[in-house]
N, C-alpha and C positions, 0 to 999 in steps of 0.2 A: 504493500500500500504506500510505498514511498517512505515518508517519515515514520519512525517507529511509533506505534500506538500501544497504549496500555490495555487495549481491548483486542482480543484475538480476531483474526479475519472472519472466522465462521460466525462469531457473535456479532461482529459489525454488520455483515451482510444479512444475517438473520433479522437484526433490528431494523435494517433499512427496508427489508421486505415487509415487515410488520407495519412500519410507519407509512409505507406506500399504500398498503391495504387499508389502513385507517383513513388516509386522505381520500382514497377512492370512495369509501363508504361515506365520508364526510360530505362529498358533493352529491352522492346519490340521495342522502337524506335531506339535503338542502332543496333539491329540485323535485322531490316527489310531490309536494303540495301543488306547485304550478301545473304539474301534469294531470292532476285529478281534481282540481279546484272546481271545475264545472259540476262534477258529480257531488262534491261536498256541499255546494250551494243548494242542491235540491233538498238536502236534509237539514242544513244549517243556513237559514236565510241570511244574506248579506248583500249590500249594494257594492258597486265597483270600488268606492272609497274604502269600505270596510274590508273588501278583499285585498286591497293594496296594503292595509295595515297588517292583515294576517300573513301576507306573503313576505313582508319585511320585518316582522316582529323579531325574528331571530337575529337579523343583521344588527339592529340597534342594541339589543342586549349583548350580542357577541362583541361588538366593538367597545362597548362601555366596560365590559367585564375583562377584556383582554389585558389592560394594564395591571389589574389585580393579580391575574395568573402570571403575568410577565415577571412581576416582582417575586412571587412565590417560586417560579421556575428558576430564578437565579439564586435562591436561598434554601430550597427544600428538595426532597427527592423527586426527580422529574418523572420517573416511571410510575410512581404512585399518583401523581397529578394526572398523567396521561390516562391511567386506568380509570380514575374518577371521571375525567372529562368524556372519554369515549363511552363509558357506562351510562353516564347521565344523559348524553344526547341520544343514545340508542333507546333508553327507556322512555325518554320524552317523545321520540318519534313514534314508538309503538303506542304510547299512551293516547296519542291523538285519535287512535281508532275507537276509543271508548268515550269520547266527549259527545255531548248532545247540545251544547250551547256555543255560541260564538265566543264568549269569554273563555270557555274551556279550551277552545281551539287556539286562541291567541296565547293563553298561558302555556300550553304544551309547546307551541313553537318558540316562545320566549325561552323556555327551559332548554330547548335545543341550542340556543345561542350561548347559554352559560357553559354547557358542555364543550361546545366547539371552541370557546375562548380558552379553556384550559388546554386544549390540544394544539390549536393553530399557532400559538405563540411559542410553545415549547418544542414542537416537532422540528421546525427548521433550525432552531438553535442547537438541538441535539445533533442534527446532521453536520452542523458546523464543527462540532466537537468529535464526531466519529471520523471525519475526513479532513486531511490537510488541504491547504489552499489549492494545490495543483489538481486535486480531484473533486473539490467541492462543487464546482460549476456543473459537472456532469451528474453528480449526485442530486443536486437541486433540480436539475432538469427532469430526471427520472421521477423524483418526488412530485413535481408539479404537472406531470402528465395526467394526474388525476383530475385536474381542473376541467379539460374538455371531455375526457372519457367518463368521469363520474357524473358530470352534468348531463351528458346525453343519456347515460344509463338511468339516471333519475327519471327522466321523461319516459324512456322506453319501458323500464321495469314497472314504474308506477302505472302507466297506461295499460300495460299488458295484464297485470294482476287485477287492476280495477275492472277491466273488461271481463275477466274470468270469474272474479269472486267479490267484486265490490270495492269501494274506496277504503273501507275500514281494513280489509285484508291487506291492501297495499301498504298502509302504514306499518302493520305488523311485520309483513314480509321483508321490508327493507330496514326496519328498526332492530329487530331481535338479533340478527347476526353480529351486530356490533358488540354484544355482551361477550362473545367469544374472544374478540380482539382485545377487549378490556382486560379479560383474564390473562391473556398471553402477555400483556404489557408488564404484568407483575414479575415476569421471568426474564425481562430484558437485562442485559449487562450494561449499566450506564457508563459512558466514558467520563474520564476526569474533566471537569470544566476547564476550558481554555488549554487543553493539552498540547495544541499545536501553535499556541500564541506565546510571544515573548512577554516578559515582564511579570509582575505579581498576578496571582490568580485568585486573590481574595476578593469577595464581593463588596464593592463600595457602598456607602450609604445611599439611600434613594435620592436625596437631593443632589449628591455628587453625580449620580447616574444621569439624572435629567439635565443637569448643567452640561455634562459632557456631551450628551446627544444634541443639545441645542447649539453647542459650539462646534460640532463636527460638520464641516462644510459638505463633505462627500455624502454623509448620511442625509443631510437636509435636502440636497439636490435629488438624491435617489428617491426619497419619499415624495418630494414635490412632483416629480415625473410620474410616480406611481399613482398619485392622487388623480391626475388628469387621465392617465391610462385606465384606471378603475372606473372613473366616471363614464368613459366611452364604452368599456366592456359591459358595464351594467346596463347602459342604454341599448347596446346592441343585443344583448341576451334577452332583454324583456320585450323589446319592440320589433325586432326583425321578423319573427313569425307573423305578428299582427300586421306589420307593414305589407308583407307579401300577400296576406289574405285580403286585407282591406283595400290596398291601393293597386296591387297587381292581380287581384282576383285568383290567386293560387288556392286550390282546395286546402282546407285546414290540415288534413292528414298528410298531404304532400309537403306543405310548408314546414310542419313540425318534424316529420321524419327525415326529409332531405336535409334540412338545416342541421339536425342532430348528427346525421352521418357525415356531412361536410365538416362539421366542427370536430368530430372525433378524428377523422383522417388527417386533416390539416393540423390539428393540435398535436398529434403524435409526431408527425414528420417535422413540424416547425420547432416544437419545444426541444427535441433532441438535436435538430440541425443548428439552432441558435446557440445552444450550449457548446456544440462541437466547434463552431466557428470562433466563439469567444475564447475557448481553450487553446485553439490553434494560434490565436493572436496574442495570448498571454506571453509576456516576455519580449514581444516584438513591438507592441503598441501599448502605450500607457493608457490606463483606464479602459481596457478593451471591453469590459462588460457594459459600461455606460455607453461607449461608442456603438457597439453592436445593437444595443437596445434602441438607441436614438435613430440610427440609420434604418434599421428594419421597420420601425414604426412609421417613419416619414415615407419610406418607399410604399408602405401599405395605404397611405392616405388617398392617393388618386384612385386606387381600386375601390376603397370604401365609398368615395364620391360616385364612381360609376355604378356601384351596386344599387345606389339609391336614385340614379337618374337615367340609366339605360332603359329603353322601352321593352326590349325583348327579355322575357323571363329567363330563357336559357343563358343569354349574355349576362344577366344579373347574377345567376348562380356561379358562372365562371369568375366574375369580379369578386363575389363573396369569398370564394375559395382562395383566390390569389391574395386578397386582403388578409384573410385569417392566417395564411401561411406567413405573412410578414408580422402580424401582430403577435402571434403565439411564439415567434422566434425570440422575443425578449423576455419571456417568462422566467427561464432559468437565470440568464445574466442579471436581470434587474434585482432578483431576490438574492443572488450571490453577492451583489454589491453591499447589501445590508449586512450579510453574514461576515464579509471580509473587513468592513471599515470600522468595526467596533471591537473592543476587547471581548474575549469569551466570557469574562466575568459579568458582562452586562448585555450579552447577546439576546437572551430571552426577552428582556425588557425592551431592547431596541426593536425587535419584531412586534412586540405588543403595542408600542407607541405607533409604529408604522401601521398596524392593523386599525387602530383607533382613527388615525388621520385619514387613511385611504378610504375607509368605508364611510366615515362621517361626511367627508367632502366628495366622495365618489359614488359608488353604486347604491348607497342608502338614499340619495337624493336625485340621481340622474333620471330614473324612470319617471318620477313625478314631474320633474322639470320639463322633460320631453313631452309628457302628457299635457302639461299646462300650455306649452307653446303650440301644441297641436290643436288644443281647444280654441286658441286665439287666432291661429292662422290655418295650418293644415298639417297633417301627419307627414306629408311629403317634405315640407319645409322643416319640421321639427327634428326629423331623423338626421338632418345634416349637422346637428350638434355632435353626432358621433365622430365623423372624420375630423371635425374641428378640434375636439379634445384629444384625439389620437395625435394630431399634428402638434398640439401644444406639448404633449408628453415627449414627443420626439425632439422638439426644439430644446426643452429643458435638459434632457439627457445629453444631447450633443454639446450644448453650451457648458454643461457641467464638466464634460470630459476635457474641453478646451481650457476652462478656467483652472481646473485642478492640474492640468499639464503645465500651464504657465507658472502656477505657484510652485510647482516642484522643480522648475528649471533654475 
């Protein structure tokens, strides 16, 4: 594995496989409700606004709880926190099958957010301690493959089980398997904190951590770019199928299924490809992860514009695929920047603060903003906010790579 690790190779890759399985299930459980919400509404009445609250309840709780677990992850046993988080979100997902009121549904989805907060801030920090810098980018890319694959599986599995056995069975089917992963987390071999980092490995006081993050230029730029990127991704995920159905008159089953398949294929290829390119440039180009993230995102912007403006549906699908190939290429490199630019002793908190900022200013608000713009003008105009914010992310990342290179000269 390059630099000597205090954790054996088998234990490292076993833990990595478990973390990837958790992340996959994480996204499945996130997206099962959007897949079956039409059926849920037949039993639990709600208007569109109420549906929006139910769909985003976990995001708000998730981002607000992340700093709490970020601090715990830097000071407590991480495998026990992982087991708690995965177990809680799995039980909360399954519990939604037994609710009969709107308040009960929102409460169950909010509890999913608490569980995911415990997991999402700790897992990437653990990867940063399992792998040295030379291998960290590829490990992050494999881990974040779950974003497109798990999201699509949430739609596919949720819809399939709902069609066969009802929406309540869908919640149980995707929720309960997580309890097995929570149990396996207790048997992970934890790596020493900051084992591949220079300097002291003691955890600083919380105030010192926050001041350090605020003064870390590379961290600030990485998070700022990710905020804009997450805004665009959230808008794309929530509105692209609706846009295809409403504006392009694509049948709903075709819009959802084809968009899901395109997202899975492009997500796998681009996430691995982006990490490979960034790793190849490491040592030759300064700030390779920021540069690859910025260039890939900017290259994808014209395709995103074409996806929303081309008249032919087939041409639009091609533009969507090419755009997603570019946008998913930055997933691994952008997250690797956060892991690399902070000491291991505060890495979990760094991811937690990033989660709070990127969701609060990103996908927690972008679907509603796009919807509001659509109400005032048209959906055709509103969806153009997606390429606009992708472009903003690319500009921030490229600007950051240049500023940091000049400071280092």
